PyMOL Python script that loads the backbone (N, CA, C, O; Angstrom):
from pymol import cmd

cmd.read_pdbstr("""\
ATOM      1  N   UNK A   1       0.841  -1.170   0.000  1.00  0.00           N
ATOM      2  CA  UNK A   1       0.000   0.000   0.000  1.00  0.00           C
ATOM      3  C   UNK A   1       0.892   1.241   0.000  1.00  0.00           C
ATOM      4  O   UNK A   1       1.679   1.450   0.923  1.00  0.00           O
ATOM      5  N   UNK A   2       0.762   2.054  -1.033  1.00  0.00           N
ATOM      6  CA  UNK A   2       1.587   3.249  -1.151  1.00  0.00           C
ATOM      7  C   UNK A   2       1.030   4.357  -0.264  1.00  0.00           C
ATOM      8  O   UNK A   2      -0.176   4.425  -0.025  1.00  0.00           O
ATOM      9  N   UNK A   3       1.914   5.221   0.220  1.00  0.00           N
ATOM     10  CA  UNK A   3       1.482   6.359   1.029  1.00  0.00           C
ATOM     11  C   UNK A   3       1.154   7.503   0.090  1.00  0.00           C
ATOM     12  O   UNK A   3       1.911   8.466  -0.037  1.00  0.00           O
ATOM     13  N   UNK A   4      -0.005   7.377  -0.575  1.00  0.00           N
ATOM     14  CA  UNK A   4      -0.410   8.347  -1.574  1.00  0.00           C
ATOM     15  C   UNK A   4      -1.921   8.486  -1.525  1.00  0.00           C
ATOM     16  O   UNK A   4      -2.635   7.497  -1.357  1.00  0.00           O
ATOM     17  N   UNK A   5      -2.412   9.719  -1.671  1.00  0.00           N
ATOM     18  CA  UNK A   5      -3.843   9.971  -1.696  1.00  0.00           C
ATOM     19  C   UNK A   5      -4.414   9.414  -2.996  1.00  0.00           C
ATOM     20  O   UNK A   5      -3.849   9.620  -4.070  1.00  0.00           O
ATOM     21  N   UNK A   6      -5.543   8.704  -2.891  1.00  0.00           N
ATOM     22  CA  UNK A   6      -6.140   8.089  -4.072  1.00  0.00           C
ATOM     23  C   UNK A   6      -6.913   9.090  -4.919  1.00  0.00           C
ATOM     24  O   UNK A   6      -7.235   8.794  -6.069  1.00  0.00           O
ATOM     25  N   UNK A   7      -7.215  10.260  -4.385  1.00  0.00           N
ATOM     26  CA  UNK A   7      -7.971  11.265  -5.127  1.00  0.00           C
ATOM     27  C   UNK A   7      -7.032  12.237  -5.842  1.00  0.00           C
ATOM     28  O   UNK A   7      -7.104  12.382  -7.062  1.00  0.00           O
ATOM     29  N   UNK A   8      -6.152  12.902  -5.092  1.00  0.00           N
ATOM     30  CA  UNK A   8      -5.317  13.955  -5.679  1.00  0.00           C
ATOM     31  C   UNK A   8      -3.887  13.501  -5.963  1.00  0.00           C
ATOM     32  O   UNK A   8      -3.149  14.200  -6.658  1.00  0.00           O
ATOM     33  N   UNK A   9      -3.485  12.350  -5.439  1.00  0.00           N
ATOM     34  CA  UNK A   9      -2.136  11.856  -5.693  1.00  0.00           C
ATOM     35  C   UNK A   9      -1.065  12.479  -4.816  1.00  0.00           C
ATOM     36  O   UNK A   9       0.125  12.352  -5.105  1.00  0.00           O
ATOM     37  N   UNK A  10      -1.481  13.157  -3.738  1.00  0.00           N
ATOM     38  CA  UNK A  10      -0.497  13.767  -2.838  1.00  0.00           C
ATOM     39  C   UNK A  10       0.347  12.674  -2.194  1.00  0.00           C
ATOM     40  O   UNK A  10      -0.183  11.669  -1.719  1.00  0.00           O
ATOM     41  N   UNK A  11       1.659  12.874  -2.182  1.00  0.00           N
ATOM     42  CA  UNK A  11       2.574  11.871  -1.668  1.00  0.00           C
ATOM     43  C   UNK A  11       3.634  12.553  -0.809  1.00  0.00           C
ATOM     44  O   UNK A  11       3.587  13.765  -0.598  1.00  0.00           O
ATOM     45  N   UNK A  12       4.584  11.773  -0.318  1.00  0.00           N
ATOM     46  CA  UNK A  12       5.620  12.339   0.544  1.00  0.00           C
ATOM     47  C   UNK A  12       6.561  13.222  -0.256  1.00  0.00           C
ATOM     48  O   UNK A  12       6.807  12.978  -1.437  1.00  0.00           O
ATOM     49  N   UNK A  13       7.091  14.267   0.408  1.00  0.00           N
ATOM     50  CA  UNK A  13       8.058  15.145  -0.238  1.00  0.00           C
ATOM     51  C   UNK A  13       9.288  15.237   0.655  1.00  0.00           C
ATOM     52  O   UNK A  13       9.161  15.204   1.879  1.00  0.00           O
ATOM     53  N   UNK A  14      10.480  15.353   0.063  1.00  0.00           N
ATOM     54  CA  UNK A  14      11.693  15.441   0.869  1.00  0.00           C
ATOM     55  C   UNK A  14      11.875  16.834   1.451  1.00  0.00           C
ATOM     56  O   UNK A  14      11.372  17.822   0.917  1.00  0.00           O
ATOM     57  N   UNK A  15      12.604  16.888   2.555  1.00  0.00           N
ATOM     58  CA  UNK A  15      12.910  18.160   3.187  1.00  0.00           C
ATOM     59  C   UNK A  15      14.090  17.996   4.119  1.00  0.00           C
ATOM     60  O   UNK A  15      14.758  16.962   4.121  1.00  0.00           O
ATOM     61  N   UNK A  16      14.341  19.025   4.910  1.00  0.00           N
ATOM     62  CA  UNK A  16      15.455  19.010   5.849  1.00  0.00           C
ATOM     63  C   UNK A  16      14.972  19.286   7.256  1.00  0.00           C
ATOM     64  O   UNK A  16      13.964  19.961   7.463  1.00  0.00           O
ATOM     65  N   UNK A  17      15.716  18.749   8.232  1.00  0.00           N
ATOM     66  CA  UNK A  17      15.521  19.046   9.635  1.00  0.00           C
ATOM     67  C   UNK A  17      16.769  19.788  10.082  1.00  0.00           C
ATOM     68  O   UNK A  17      17.883  19.303   9.880  1.00  0.00           O
ATOM     69  N   UNK A  18      16.598  20.956  10.686  1.00  0.00           N
ATOM     70  CA  UNK A  18      17.728  21.808  11.045  1.00  0.00           C
ATOM     71  C   UNK A  18      17.983  21.766  12.545  1.00  0.00           C
ATOM     72  O   UNK A  18      17.046  21.843  13.341  1.00  0.00           O
ATOM     73  N   UNK A  19      19.246  21.645  12.930  1.00  0.00           N
ATOM     74  CA  UNK A  19      19.675  21.720  14.324  1.00  0.00           C
ATOM     75  C   UNK A  19      20.304  23.086  14.527  1.00  0.00           C
ATOM     76  O   UNK A  19      21.249  23.448  13.827  1.00  0.00           O
ATOM     77  N   UNK A  20      19.780  23.853  15.491  1.00  0.00           N
ATOM     78  CA  UNK A  20      20.272  25.213  15.718  1.00  0.00           C
ATOM     79  C   UNK A  20      20.916  25.326  17.090  1.00  0.00           C
ATOM     80  O   UNK A  20      20.541  24.622  18.028  1.00  0.00           O
ATOM     81  N   UNK A  21      21.894  26.226  17.191  1.00  0.00           N
ATOM     82  CA  UNK A  21      22.585  26.468  18.456  1.00  0.00           C
ATOM     83  C   UNK A  21      22.766  27.963  18.617  1.00  0.00           C
ATOM     84  O   UNK A  21      23.000  28.668  17.635  1.00  0.00           O
ATOM     85  N   UNK A  22      22.662  28.455  19.834  1.00  0.00           N
ATOM     86  CA  UNK A  22      22.873  29.866  20.120  1.00  0.00           C
ATOM     87  C   UNK A  22      21.570  30.578  20.426  1.00  0.00           C
ATOM     88  O   UNK A  22      20.493  30.154  20.008  1.00  0.00           O
ATOM     89  N   UNK A  23      21.693  31.673  21.167  1.00  0.00           N
ATOM     90  CA  UNK A  23      20.523  32.478  21.525  1.00  0.00           C
ATOM     91  C   UNK A  23      20.117  33.349  20.342  1.00  0.00           C
ATOM     92  O   UNK A  23      20.968  33.862  19.616  1.00  0.00           O
ATOM     93  N   UNK A  24      18.807  33.511  20.156  1.00  0.00           N
ATOM     94  CA  UNK A  24      18.331  34.323  19.044  1.00  0.00           C
ATOM     95  C   UNK A  24      18.559  35.800  19.327  1.00  0.00           C
ATOM     96  O   UNK A  24      18.726  36.204  20.478  1.00  0.00           O
ATOM     97  N   UNK A  25      18.566  36.601  18.271  1.00  0.00           N
ATOM     98  CA  UNK A  25      18.945  38.010  18.390  1.00  0.00           C
ATOM     99  C   UNK A  25      17.980  38.812  19.246  1.00  0.00           C
ATOM    100  O   UNK A  25      18.406  39.714  19.967  1.00  0.00           O
ATOM    101  N   UNK A  26      16.688  38.504  19.183  1.00  0.00           N
ATOM    102  CA  UNK A  26      15.726  39.320  19.928  1.00  0.00           C
ATOM    103  C   UNK A  26      15.834  39.133  21.436  1.00  0.00           C
ATOM    104  O   UNK A  26      15.281  39.925  22.200  1.00  0.00           O
ATOM    105  N   UNK A  27      16.549  38.083  21.876  1.00  0.00           N
ATOM    106  CA  UNK A  27      16.781  37.918  23.306  1.00  0.00           C
ATOM    107  C   UNK A  27      18.168  38.393  23.709  1.00  0.00           C
ATOM    108  O   UNK A  27      18.590  38.178  24.845  1.00  0.00           O
ATOM    109  N   UNK A  28      18.880  39.038  22.790  1.00  0.00           N
ATOM    110  CA  UNK A  28      20.189  39.580  23.115  1.00  0.00           C
ATOM    111  C   UNK A  28      21.351  38.718  22.690  1.00  0.00           C
ATOM    112  O   UNK A  28      22.499  39.030  23.010  1.00  0.00           O
ATOM    113  N   UNK A  29      21.083  37.638  21.975  1.00  0.00           N
ATOM    114  CA  UNK A  29      22.157  36.756  21.542  1.00  0.00           C
ATOM    115  C   UNK A  29      22.748  37.186  20.211  1.00  0.00           C
ATOM    116  O   UNK A  29      22.368  38.210  19.642  1.00  0.00           O
ATOM    117  N   UNK A  30      23.673  36.392  19.735  1.00  0.00           N
ATOM    118  CA  UNK A  30      24.346  36.689  18.474  1.00  0.00           C
ATOM    119  C   UNK A  30      23.617  36.084  17.281  1.00  0.00           C
ATOM    120  O   UNK A  30      24.030  36.287  16.140  1.00  0.00           O
ATOM    121  N   UNK A  31      22.555  35.356  17.525  1.00  0.00           N
ATOM    122  CA  UNK A  31      21.796  34.735  16.442  1.00  0.00           C
ATOM    123  C   UNK A  31      21.958  33.231  16.456  1.00  0.00           C
ATOM    124  O   UNK A  31      23.014  32.713  16.819  1.00  0.00           O
ATOM    125  N   UNK A  32      20.921  32.539  16.066  1.00  0.00           N
ATOM    126  CA  UNK A  32      20.952  31.081  16.049  1.00  0.00           C
ATOM    127  C   UNK A  32      21.722  30.592  14.828  1.00  0.00           C
ATOM    128  O   UNK A  32      21.441  30.994  13.699  1.00  0.00           O
ATOM    129  N   UNK A  33      22.685  29.728  15.068  1.00  0.00           N
ATOM    130  CA  UNK A  33      23.484  29.168  13.975  1.00  0.00           C
ATOM    131  C   UNK A  33      22.973  27.772  13.633  1.00  0.00           C
ATOM    132  O   UNK A  33      22.589  27.010  14.521  1.00  0.00           O
ATOM    133  N   UNK A  34      22.969  27.448  12.361  1.00  0.00           N
ATOM    134  CA  UNK A  34      22.600  26.104  11.937  1.00  0.00           C
ATOM    135  C   UNK A  34      23.852  25.241  12.015  1.00  0.00           C
ATOM    136  O   UNK A  34      24.840  25.497  11.326  1.00  0.00           O
ATOM    137  N   UNK A  35      23.800  24.210  12.864  1.00  0.00           N
ATOM    138  CA  UNK A  35      24.976  23.369  13.069  1.00  0.00           C
ATOM    139  C   UNK A  35      24.796  21.978  12.483  1.00  0.00           C
ATOM    140  O   UNK A  35      25.733  21.180  12.485  1.00  0.00           O
ATOM    141  N   UNK A  36      23.610  21.680  11.984  1.00  0.00           N
ATOM    142  CA  UNK A  36      23.406  20.367  11.385  1.00  0.00           C
ATOM    143  C   UNK A  36      22.152  20.333  10.545  1.00  0.00           C
ATOM    144  O   UNK A  36      21.135  20.928  10.901  1.00  0.00           O
ATOM    145  N   UNK A  37      22.228  19.629   9.417  1.00  0.00           N
ATOM    146  CA  UNK A  37      21.067  19.423   8.555  1.00  0.00           C
ATOM    147  C   UNK A  37      20.923  17.934   8.298  1.00  0.00           C
ATOM    148  O   UNK A  37      21.894  17.256   7.960  1.00  0.00           O
ATOM    149  N   UNK A  38      19.718  17.434   8.459  1.00  0.00           N
ATOM    150  CA  UNK A  38      19.435  16.028   8.244  1.00  0.00           C
ATOM    151  C   UNK A  38      18.255  15.912   7.288  1.00  0.00           C
ATOM    152  O   UNK A  38      17.277  16.649   7.413  1.00  0.00           O
ATOM    153  N   UNK A  39      18.342  14.992   6.340  1.00  0.00           N
ATOM    154  CA  UNK A  39      17.230  14.763   5.434  1.00  0.00           C
ATOM    155  C   UNK A  39      16.086  14.090   6.172  1.00  0.00           C
ATOM    156  O   UNK A  39      16.305  13.245   7.040  1.00  0.00           O
ATOM    157  N   UNK A  40      14.858  14.471   5.819  1.00  0.00           N
ATOM    158  CA  UNK A  40      13.670  13.855   6.381  1.00  0.00           C
ATOM    159  C   UNK A  40      12.582  13.850   5.328  1.00  0.00           C
ATOM    160  O   UNK A  40      12.754  14.408   4.245  1.00  0.00           O
ATOM    161  N   UNK A  41      11.452  13.216   5.649  1.00  0.00           N
ATOM    162  CA  UNK A  41      10.320  13.158   4.731  1.00  0.00           C
ATOM    163  C   UNK A  41       9.126  13.853   5.371  1.00  0.00           C
ATOM    164  O   UNK A  41       8.853  13.665   6.556  1.00  0.00           O
ATOM    165  N   UNK A  42       8.425  14.648   4.594  1.00  0.00           N
ATOM    166  CA  UNK A  42       7.167  15.236   5.025  1.00  0.00           C
ATOM    167  C   UNK A  42       6.054  14.364   4.455  1.00  0.00           C
ATOM    168  O   UNK A  42       5.891  14.270   3.238  1.00  0.00           O
ATOM    169  N   UNK A  43       5.288  13.726   5.343  1.00  0.00           N
ATOM    170  CA  UNK A  43       4.257  12.794   4.918  1.00  0.00           C
ATOM    171  C   UNK A  43       2.899  13.485   4.890  1.00  0.00           C
ATOM    172  O   UNK A  43       2.629  14.335   5.738  1.00  0.00           O
ATOM    173  N   UNK A  44       2.041  13.139   3.936  1.00  0.00           N
ATOM    174  CA  UNK A  44       0.695  13.710   3.917  1.00  0.00           C
ATOM    175  C   UNK A  44      -0.155  13.094   5.029  1.00  0.00           C
ATOM    176  O   UNK A  44       0.101  11.974   5.472  1.00  0.00           O
ATOM    177  N   UNK A  45      -1.167  13.838   5.471  1.00  0.00           N
ATOM    178  CA  UNK A  45      -2.064  13.359   6.520  1.00  0.00           C
ATOM    179  C   UNK A  45      -3.137  12.493   5.865  1.00  0.00           C
ATOM    180  O   UNK A  45      -4.192  12.988   5.468  1.00  0.00           O
ATOM    181  N   UNK A  46      -2.855  11.199   5.759  1.00  0.00           N
ATOM    182  CA  UNK A  46      -3.758  10.268   5.093  1.00  0.00           C
ATOM    183  C   UNK A  46      -4.629   9.550   6.112  1.00  0.00           C
ATOM    184  O   UNK A  46      -4.161   9.142   7.175  1.00  0.00           O
ATOM    185  N   UNK A  47      -5.906   9.405   5.769  1.00  0.00           N
ATOM    186  CA  UNK A  47      -6.862   8.712   6.616  1.00  0.00           C
ATOM    187  C   UNK A  47      -7.501   7.594   5.804  1.00  0.00           C
ATOM    188  O   UNK A  47      -7.811   7.767   4.625  1.00  0.00           O
ATOM    189  N   UNK A  48      -7.694   6.447   6.448  1.00  0.00           N
ATOM    190  CA  UNK A  48      -8.356   5.329   5.779  1.00  0.00           C
ATOM    191  C   UNK A  48      -9.850   5.443   6.061  1.00  0.00           C
ATOM    192  O   UNK A  48     -10.297   5.201   7.183  1.00  0.00           O
ATOM    193  N   UNK A  49     -10.622   5.813   5.035  1.00  0.00           N
ATOM    194  CA  UNK A  49     -12.058   6.006   5.208  1.00  0.00           C
ATOM    195  C   UNK A  49     -12.804   5.230   4.127  1.00  0.00           C
ATOM    196  O   UNK A  49     -12.227   4.811   3.123  1.00  0.00           O
ATOM    197  N   UNK A  50     -14.112   5.050   4.362  1.00  0.00           N
ATOM    198  CA  UNK A  50     -14.970   4.414   3.369  1.00  0.00           C
ATOM    199  C   UNK A  50     -15.394   5.466   2.357  1.00  0.00           C
ATOM    200  O   UNK A  50     -15.893   6.529   2.726  1.00  0.00           O
ATOM    201  N   UNK A  51     -15.192   5.164   1.076  1.00  0.00           N
ATOM    202  CA  UNK A  51     -15.537   6.107   0.020  1.00  0.00           C
ATOM    203  C   UNK A  51     -16.368   5.385  -1.037  1.00  0.00           C
ATOM    204  O   UNK A  51     -16.334   4.160  -1.156  1.00  0.00           O
ATOM    205  N   UNK A  52     -17.115   6.181  -1.798  1.00  0.00           N
ATOM    206  CA  UNK A  52     -17.923   5.626  -2.887  1.00  0.00           C
ATOM    207  C   UNK A  52     -17.324   6.088  -4.203  1.00  0.00           C
ATOM    208  O   UNK A  52     -17.281   7.284  -4.489  1.00  0.00           O
ATOM    209  N   UNK A  53     -16.859   5.127  -5.009  1.00  0.00           N
ATOM    210  CA  UNK A  53     -16.286   5.416  -6.320  1.00  0.00           C
ATOM    211  C   UNK A  53     -17.017   4.564  -7.352  1.00  0.00           C
ATOM    212  O   UNK A  53     -17.022   3.336  -7.261  1.00  0.00           O
ATOM    213  N   UNK A  54     -17.631   5.217  -8.330  1.00  0.00           N
ATOM    214  CA  UNK A  54     -18.375   4.554  -9.416  1.00  0.00           C
ATOM    215  C   UNK A  54     -19.455   3.613  -8.884  1.00  0.00           C
ATOM    216  O   UNK A  54     -19.683   2.542  -9.447  1.00  0.00           O
ATOM    217  N   UNK A  55     -20.113   4.010  -7.809  1.00  0.00           N
ATOM    218  CA  UNK A  55     -21.208   3.216  -7.261  1.00  0.00           C
ATOM    219  C   UNK A  55     -20.791   2.108  -6.322  1.00  0.00           C
ATOM    220  O   UNK A  55     -21.654   1.469  -5.720  1.00  0.00           O
ATOM    221  N   UNK A  56     -19.498   1.853  -6.170  1.00  0.00           N
ATOM    222  CA  UNK A  56     -19.034   0.821  -5.251  1.00  0.00           C
ATOM    223  C   UNK A  56     -18.432   1.476  -4.019  1.00  0.00           C
ATOM    224  O   UNK A  56     -17.785   2.520  -4.100  1.00  0.00           O
ATOM    225  N   UNK A  57     -18.659   0.837  -2.872  1.00  0.00           N
ATOM    226  CA  UNK A  57     -18.150   1.352  -1.603  1.00  0.00           C
ATOM    227  C   UNK A  57     -16.935   0.529  -1.211  1.00  0.00           C
ATOM    228  O   UNK A  57     -16.982  -0.701  -1.201  1.00  0.00           O
ATOM    229  N   UNK A  58     -15.843   1.219  -0.888  1.00  0.00           N
ATOM    230  CA  UNK A  58     -14.637   0.528  -0.442  1.00  0.00           C
ATOM    231  C   UNK A  58     -13.832   1.466   0.436  1.00  0.00           C
ATOM    232  O   UNK A  58     -14.132   2.656   0.538  1.00  0.00           O
ATOM    233  N   UNK A  59     -12.807   0.917   1.066  1.00  0.00           N
ATOM    234  CA  UNK A  59     -11.923   1.727   1.901  1.00  0.00           C
ATOM    235  C   UNK A  59     -10.773   2.252   1.058  1.00  0.00           C
ATOM    236  O   UNK A  59     -10.297   1.586   0.138  1.00  0.00           O
ATOM    237  N   UNK A  60     -10.333   3.475   1.398  1.00  0.00           N
ATOM    238  CA  UNK A  60      -9.226   4.046   0.658  1.00  0.00           C
ATOM    239  C   UNK A  60      -8.455   5.037   1.498  1.00  0.00           C
ATOM    240  O   UNK A  60      -8.976   5.578   2.474  1.00  0.00           O
ATOM    241  N   UNK A  61      -7.202   5.274   1.115  1.00  0.00           N
ATOM    242  CA  UNK A  61      -6.367   6.269   1.784  1.00  0.00           C
ATOM    243  C   UNK A  61      -6.606   7.620   1.122  1.00  0.00           C
ATOM    244  O   UNK A  61      -6.291   7.815  -0.052  1.00  0.00           O
ATOM    245  N   UNK A  62      -7.169   8.555   1.896  1.00  0.00           N
ATOM    246  CA  UNK A  62      -7.526   9.873   1.388  1.00  0.00           C
ATOM    247  C   UNK A  62      -6.886  10.915   2.292  1.00  0.00           C
ATOM    248  O   UNK A  62      -6.913  10.776   3.515  1.00  0.00           O
ATOM    249  N   UNK A  63      -6.301  11.973   1.692  1.00  0.00           N
ATOM    250  CA  UNK A  63      -5.700  13.032   2.501  1.00  0.00           C
ATOM    251  C   UNK A  63      -6.804  13.915   3.080  1.00  0.00           C
ATOM    252  O   UNK A  63      -7.903  13.993   2.531  1.00  0.00           O
ATOM    253  N   UNK A  64      -6.500  14.569   4.182  1.00  0.00           N
ATOM    254  CA  UNK A  64      -7.497  15.388   4.865  1.00  0.00           C
ATOM    255  C   UNK A  64      -7.891  16.610   4.052  1.00  0.00           C
ATOM    256  O   UNK A  64      -8.986  17.140   4.242  1.00  0.00           O
ATOM    257  N   UNK A  65      -7.030  17.074   3.149  1.00  0.00           N
ATOM    258  CA  UNK A  65      -7.391  18.198   2.286  1.00  0.00           C
ATOM    259  C   UNK A  65      -8.552  17.815   1.375  1.00  0.00           C
ATOM    260  O   UNK A  65      -9.474  18.608   1.184  1.00  0.00           O
ATOM    261  N   UNK A  66      -8.518  16.619   0.816  1.00  0.00           N
ATOM    262  CA  UNK A  66      -9.603  16.158  -0.050  1.00  0.00           C
ATOM    263  C   UNK A  66     -10.877  15.909   0.747  1.00  0.00           C
ATOM    264  O   UNK A  66     -11.973  16.165   0.249  1.00  0.00           O
ATOM    265  N   UNK A  67     -10.750  15.416   1.973  1.00  0.00           N
ATOM    266  CA  UNK A  67     -11.928  15.168   2.802  1.00  0.00           C
ATOM    267  C   UNK A  67     -12.614  16.481   3.148  1.00  0.00           C
ATOM    268  O   UNK A  67     -13.837  16.587   3.052  1.00  0.00           O
ATOM    269  N   UNK A  68     -11.831  17.490   3.553  1.00  0.00           N
ATOM    270  CA  UNK A  68     -12.414  18.769   3.957  1.00  0.00           C
ATOM    271  C   UNK A  68     -12.976  19.551   2.786  1.00  0.00           C
ATOM    272  O   UNK A  68     -13.943  20.293   2.953  1.00  0.00           O
ATOM    273  N   UNK A  69     -12.390  19.402   1.594  1.00  0.00           N
ATOM    274  CA  UNK A  69     -12.851  20.178   0.447  1.00  0.00           C
ATOM    275  C   UNK A  69     -14.053  19.538  -0.241  1.00  0.00           C
ATOM    276  O   UNK A  69     -14.641  20.152  -1.131  1.00  0.00           O
ATOM    277  N   UNK A  70     -14.432  18.329   0.146  1.00  0.00           N
ATOM    278  CA  UNK A  70     -15.613  17.690  -0.416  1.00  0.00           C
ATOM    279  C   UNK A  70     -15.370  16.959  -1.717  1.00  0.00           C
ATOM    280  O   UNK A  70     -16.321  16.708  -2.456  1.00  0.00           O
ATOM    281  N   UNK A  71     -14.143  16.612  -2.025  1.00  0.00           N
ATOM    282  CA  UNK A  71     -13.848  15.863  -3.251  1.00  0.00           C
ATOM    283  C   UNK A  71     -14.207  14.389  -3.126  1.00  0.00           C
ATOM    284  O   UNK A  71     -14.172  13.654  -4.112  1.00  0.00           O
ATOM    285  N   UNK A  72     -14.557  13.952  -1.905  1.00  0.00           N
ATOM    286  CA  UNK A  72     -14.860  12.555  -1.645  1.00  0.00           C
ATOM    287  C   UNK A  72     -16.342  12.438  -1.315  1.00  0.00           C
ATOM    288  O   UNK A  72     -16.879  13.257  -0.570  1.00  0.00           O
ATOM    289  N   UNK A  73     -17.008  11.420  -1.866  1.00  0.00           N
ATOM    290  CA  UNK A  73     -18.390  11.139  -1.486  1.00  0.00           C
ATOM    291  C   UNK A  73     -18.379   9.954  -0.539  1.00  0.00           C
ATOM    292  O   UNK A  73     -17.910   8.868  -0.881  1.00  0.00           O
ATOM    293  N   UNK A  74     -18.906  10.182   0.665  1.00  0.00           N
ATOM    294  CA  UNK A  74     -18.982   9.121   1.656  1.00  0.00           C
ATOM    295  C   UNK A  74     -20.313   8.392   1.499  1.00  0.00           C
ATOM    296  O   UNK A  74     -21.311   9.012   1.129  1.00  0.00           O
ATOM    297  N   UNK A  75     -20.348   7.086   1.772  1.00  0.00           N
ATOM    298  CA  UNK A  75     -21.608   6.336   1.650  1.00  0.00           C
ATOM    299  C   UNK A  75     -22.578   6.665   2.774  1.00  0.00           C
ATOM    300  O   UNK A  75     -23.681   6.119   2.817  1.00  0.00           O
TER     301      UNK A  75
END
""", "prot")
cmd.dss("prot")
cmd.show_as("cartoon", "prot")
cmd.util.cbc("prot")
cmd.orient("prot")
């Protein structure tokens, strides 16, 4: 089972996680320095719900954006 929305095709996207050190400038510090970057994945918020597609009812992985926007018909 792929981690992908069955309606819009939203899937995971790559990104970075930053490690910072030092006090920020607004608190009187010299500024936060980035001391490490690590690759990570941003996953879509997928929910397994019952959906109706072409008259048949089945379960599917749907992102919350599609659920809230009404692109899915629930039985």
